[in-house]
N, C-alpha and C positions, 0 to 999 in steps of 0.2 A: 621085419618090422610090421606091426599091425597098425592099421589106420587109427584105431581108437587109443593107441598109446599117446597120441597128442590130441587133447580134447578139441573138437571143432570150435572155432571162434576164438581160440586163445591168441592167434596172431593179431597184433595191434592194428593191422590193416583191415581186419574183418569185423567191423563194428556191427552191432546188432541193429534192430529196427530203431527208427527215430530220426529226427532231423539231422541231416548231414552225413548219415551213415554211408550212402552210396558215394557221396563226394569223397569221403575218406579213403575208401578202397580204390576209387579211381585215381586219386592222387598217388597212392602207392604203386599202382600199376604203371602210371606215367613215369614214375621214377625208375622203375625196373627197365622200361623201354629206353629211357634216357641214358641210364648207366650202360646199356648194351650198345648204344649208338644207333638205335633204330627208331623209326616212326611206327607206332603200333595202333592197330584197330582191333577191338575185341567185343564179343558178345557172349555172355554166359547165361544160360536159362535153366532154372530148376524145372524138370519135366513133370514134377508132381504139383507144385504150387503155382508155377508161372512166374515166380520172382525172377528178376534179372539184374545183371550188371552190364552196363553198356559204356563203351568208350569209342566214339566215332563209329558206332555200329551200323549206321546207314550210309556210310561213305562207300562208293563203288571201289572195288579192288580188282586187280588182275589176279585171277585165281590159280594160274599155273596148273599143276596136276591135281589140285583139290577138285577140279572140275570132273575128274574121273568118277567121283562119287555121283554126280548128276548123271553121267553116262551109265553107271551101274544101276541106278534106280530106273532109268529108262529101259535098260535091257530086261529087268525084272517085270516091268509093266507090259512090255511087248510079249514076254512069255505068258503072262496072265491072260492077255488078249488073244493068244494063239497066233501071233504074228511072227514068232521066233521060237525055235526049238532049242532049249538049253543043251540038249544032247547032240545037236548037229556037229559033225566032225569038220573042223576047219583046218586046211593045210596052209602053211606059211613057209615060203622058200626064202633063202637069204638075199636073193636079188631084189625083191620088192618089199623088204621088211623095213619098217620105220626104225631109224637108229635110236640108240639110247644106252644107258649104262647098266641096265638090269634086264632080267627075264629073257624073253625071246629075242629082244633087240641085240643081245650080246652073243647069240648063238650063230654057228657057221653052217649048220645043216638044215635040211628040211624038217619041219615039225608038224605034227598033226595032233590036234586035241579038241575036245568039245567046247562049245561056247561057255558053259558054266566054269570051265577051268581058265579060259581067257579072262573071264570076269574076276576070278580069284587072283590071277597074276597081275591084272591092272590095278587092283587095290592093295594087295599085300606088299608087292615090290615096285609098284608104280610103273609097270611095264608099258612103254610107249607103243611097241609093236602090237601087243595084245589089245590095247585100247583102240588103236586104229582099225583092227580087224572087227571090233565090236561096232565102231562108228560106221564101217562099211555096211553093217546089217541094220542099224537103226537110223542113221543119218543125223547130221547136226540139227536139221529141222525137227526130227523126231525127239531129240533131246530137249530142244526149246519148247516144243509142244507139251512134253511131259512136265516141264517146270511150270509152264503157264497153268496147266491143269491143277497143279498143286498150289497155285496162287503166288508163285515166285516170279514176278514179272521183271525183276531187275537181275535175274540170273540168266545169262545169255551165253551160248557157245557160238563162236564165229570161226574157229580154227580147229582143224584136226591136229593131232600131235605132229605129224610130218610138216604141215603148214607152219606150225609154231616154230619148229626147229629151222625150217627153211628161211623163215622171216628173220631169225636171229643171224643166220649166215649171210643173208643179203644185207642187213643193216650194219654188220660188222665188216663188210667187204671181204668175207671169206677168211678173216684172220681172227681167231678166237682170242689171241693175246691182246687185241685192242680193247676187249671188253674190260680188262683190268688195268690197262695202261693209258687209255684215252677217254677222258670224261665225255667228250663230244660224241664219241661212238655210243657210249652207254646211254646218253640222252636221246639218241635216235631210235632206240629199240622200241618198236611198236608193241611188242609183247608186254611191256611194262605200263602201257597206257590202257586203262580200263575202257576207254572209248573205242579202242581198236583191237582189243583182245578178249578172250574168254573172261567173263566177269561175273561178280555177284556182290553181296554185302555180307558182313559178319552176321547180321540179324537174319538174313534169308538163309544162310547156311545152317544156323541153329534150328530154324524152322524146318528145313529139309531133314536134318537129323531127328528132330522131334517126330516128324511124320514116319520115319523109318522105325523108330522105337515104339510108336503107338500103332503100328501096323496100318497106317493110313497111306503110305507111299506106294504100296503094292500089297498083294495078298499076304496074310500072316506067315505062311510058310516061306515065301520068298523074302519077306522082310527079316525073318529069323536067319535065313541064309546070309543076308547082307550083314547083319549084326555079328554073326560068327566070323565072317571073313574080315571085317574091320577089326575084330579083336585079335586077329593073327598078323596084323601089320608088323613088319620086321624092324622098323626104326624106333629106337627107344630114347632118342636124344632130344626130342622136342616136348610134345605134350606129356608123354609118359614120365619124363624126368621130374615133373612136379609132383608125382604121386608114387614115391618109391615104397609102396606098402604091398605086402604079399596078398592082402585081402581086398585090394581095390583094383578093379579091372578097367583098363583104358582101351577104347576102340577108336581108331583114328585114321585119317588120310592126310598125308603131307602134300605140300606143293613147293617147288623150288625153281627159281629162275635167277639170273644175275640180279643181285641186290635183294631178291625176295625170298623170305623164309616163312612158310605158313604151316598151320595144321588145324584141322577141325576134327572134333570127335565127341564121344560121350564117355563120361567118367561114372562108373557104377560102384557104390559103396555097399558093404555087406549089410547095412541096415535098410537097404532098399532105396536109398537116395540115388537119383540119376540126374546128371547135369550135362547138358549139351554146351560145348564151348567151341568158339571159332576165334582163332588168333591169326592175324595177318600182319606181317612186318616188312618194312623196307629199310635197307641200310644205305648209307651214303657211299659205300665202296662195294665193289663187285668181286671180292675175294671168294674163291671157291669154298673155302672152309671158314665158317663164321660161328664158332662155338658159343660166343656170348649171345648172339641172336637166337641160336637154337635153345639155349638154356632159358633165355628170357620168356620164350613161349610157355615153357613148363611152369616157371615161377609166376607169370601173370595169370595163367589158368588156375593155379593153386590158390592164389589170393582171391580170385573171383569166386571160386567154388567154396572156399572157407567162409567168405562173406555170406553166400547164400545159405550155407548150413548153419550160420549163426542167427538167421532170422527166425 
C-alpha cells in the first residue's frame, strides 16, 4: 500500500487549521487510549513547519528503554569530541553481563565487538548488556550533561540498565509473578515513578529527535548513522503499526516496563514530510503481552501525524 492511496487529512480526527482543530484530534487520541485501557501522553512535531499536537506533553514519564536514545546521542557526541573511539573493541563475558531478553544479554559465551556495534544493538533490539557497556564509557553524568547541552533539562538518567532491573527484583521481593498478581507490589516499583527513575517528557523527546534529524545533536555523519540505526529497529507492533505503507519509513525506539509501553520516533513520508512523535502509555495491569496498548501507540501517532499533514 502506498501512503498517498489515502489522502492526508481524510480521517475525521485530523481537522485542518482553525478553531478547535487541535482539540478535535486530541479527543480522538484520548478515545484511542481509553479504548486500549491505558493512560497516554503524546507529542507530535512537524519537523518542517513546527506545528504540533500535544496531549499531556509536558508531563514527566518514566522512559524505560526509550532512554537508550539519550545514551546513543551521548556516545556520538563523545566520539565527536574525541573522548571515545567508535572502533574500540569491547569484550563482554557472561558472568558480568546485564540480563535481558535480547542481544548480548541472552548469549552464553564471551563476545567482542566495537563500540559502534554496541550502539546499534542497544537501539535496534534494545540490548540491555550493550547499553550498560556504553554507559561504562560515558557515564550517567555524561548522558545528563549531553541532554542539558541540548536544552533538555527534564530528561534525566539516574539508573543503569542493571540498576533498573535490580530495583524491580528488590521491589517485587525476587518474585516476578507478584508483578502481575499483587497490585501492592506493582505500586511499589520505583522504576514506574518518574521522580525516582530515568525520565523525560514527550515534548523533550521530540526535541531530541528533531536535533538528530537536523544534525544538531552531533556531527552530521554521526547523526546520519543514528537515523539509519533507528530505521532498523526490529519491533513493528507499536509506532510502525500506524503507518503500514511501503513508501513511509518509520524510525523508532521502544521502551517497556511493567504497565509501561512506549515508543518515540520519526515518520518520514515520500513527499519530504518528517514528523517526530513520542507516545508514552501506562496500563492498569501488568500483563506481559498487551497488544491493545501496543496498537494504540501506532493509532494515536497516525492520528496526530495526519492532523499535522492536514494543516
